[in-house]
C-alpha positions in Angstrom: -14.4 38.9 -3.3 -12.6 37.7 -0.1 -12.9 34.0 -1.0 -11.8 34.5 -4.6 -8.7 36.4 -3.5 -7.8 33.7 -1.0 -8.2 31.1 -3.6 -6.1 33.0 -6.1 -3.4 33.5 -3.5 -3.3 29.8 -2.7 -3.2 28.7 -6.3 0.6 28.8 -6.7 1.0 26.8 -3.6 -1.5 24.2 -4.8 0.3 24.1 -8.2 3.6 23.5 -6.4 2.0 20.8 -4.3 0.7 19.1 -7.5 4.1 19.3 -9.1 5.8 17.8 -6.1 3.3 15.0 -6.0 3.8 14.3 -9.7 7.6 14.3 -9.2 7.4 11.9 -6.3 5.0 9.7 -8.3 7.5 9.5 -11.2 10.6 9.1 -9.1 9.7 6.8 -6.2 7.3 4.6 -8.1 9.7 4.5 -11.1 7.2 5.8 -13.6 9.7 8.1 -15.3 10.6 5.2 -17.6 8.2 2.3 -18.4 9.8 -1.0 -19.0 7.0 -2.7 -21.0 7.1 -3.1 -24.7 3.4 -3.3 -25.8 0.9 -0.5 -25.2 -1.4 -2.8 -23.2 1.4 -3.7 -20.8 2.4 0.0 -20.5 -1.2 0.8 -19.6 -1.2 -1.9 -16.9 2.2 -0.7 -15.6 1.0 2.9 -15.4 -2.3 1.9 -13.6 -0.4 -0.2 -11.1 2.1 2.5 -10.4 -0.6 5.1 -9.8 -2.5 2.7 -7.6 0.6 1.9 -5.5 1.2 5.7 -5.2 -2.3 6.3 -4.1 -2.2 3.5 -1.6 1.0 4.9 0.0 -0.6 8.4 0.0 -3.7 7.0 1.7 -1.6 5.3 4.3 0.3 8.6 4.9 -3.0 10.4 5.3 -4.3 7.9 7.7 -1.1 7.9 9.8 -1.1 11.7 9.8 -4.7 11.8 11.0 -4.0 9.3 13.8 -0.9 11.3 14.9 -2.6 14.7 14.5 0.0 16.1 12.1 0.2 17.4 8.6 0.5 14.7 5.9 3.1 16.8 4.1 5.5 16.4 7.0 5.8 12.7 6.3 8.4 11.4 3.9 6.9 9.6 1.0 9.9 7.3 0.3 10.2 6.3 3.9 6.4 5.6 4.1 6.7 3.5 0.9 9.5 1.5 2.6 7.3 0.9 5.7 4.4 -0.2 3.5 6.6 -2.6 1.6 8.0 -4.0 4.8 4.6 -4.3 6.5 2.6 -5.8 3.7 3.7 -9.4 4.3 2.7 -9.2 7.9 -0.7 -7.8 6.9 -1.2 -10.6 4.4 -0.3 -13.2 7.0 -2.7 -12.0 9.7 -5.1 -14.8 10.7 -7.8 -12.7 12.3 -9.3 -9.3 12.0 -7.8 -8.3 15.4 -4.3 -9.4 14.3 -4.8 -7.5 11.0 -6.0 -4.3 12.9 -2.9 -4.6 15.2 -0.5 -4.9 12.3 -2.2 -2.0 10.5 -2.0 0.1 13.6 1.7 -0.7 13.9 2.3 0.2 10.2 0.5 3.5 10.6 2.5 4.3 13.7 5.8 3.6 11.9 4.7 5.8 9.0 3.9 8.6 11.4 7.4 8.3 12.8 9.0 8.9 9.3 8.9 12.6 9.5 10.8 15.0 7.2 13.5 17.1 8.8 12.5 20.7 9.6 13.3 23.3 7.0 14.5 26.8 7.8 12.6 28.5 4.9 15.5 30.9 4.4 15.1 33.2 1.4 16.9 32.0 -1.6 19.7 34.0 -3.1 18.9 35.9 -6.3 20.2 34.5 -9.5 23.4 36.1 -10.7 25.2 36.0 -14.0 28.7 34.6 -13.8 31.3 36.9 -15.3 32.8 35.6 -18.6 36.4 34.6 -18.2 39.0 35.6 -20.6 40.5 32.9 -22.8 44.0 34.3 -22.1 45.7 34.0 -18.8 46.1 37.2 -16.7 49.2 39.2 -17.2 51.8 38.9 -14.4 53.0 42.0 -12.6 56.0 43.6 -14.2 59.3 43.2 -12.6 58.6 39.8 -11.0 60.3 37.2 -13.1 60.3 33.6 -12.1 
């Protein structure tokens, strides 16, 4: 019973994590609106977008493992920028040693793109705004302009 309870308690957190991953997939890889016209091209665009997203997530995971930190503390959009900036250097590497050095540099840069710390303050409860009157308030008697 202990494991089932722990799993049930962590389910909302996992659901939130999945929702955040899906949101960052749609926003940063620009999959919220596909530009292709034909269904075949839309399929290809979707597959390439998900592949690019998974590639950046794998780079974040590798950088976090190398830096002994939580992968959720690394900014996805900054890591994506680092990957885009480092890909030409990785492509132009002439030997395996040069490639490994460029890859290590890319992972170090990704590990440096941390998210700012959050305070985790409790949120304010939702409140209903009072309905305003369509008529202006009556001025105090005796005070004429």
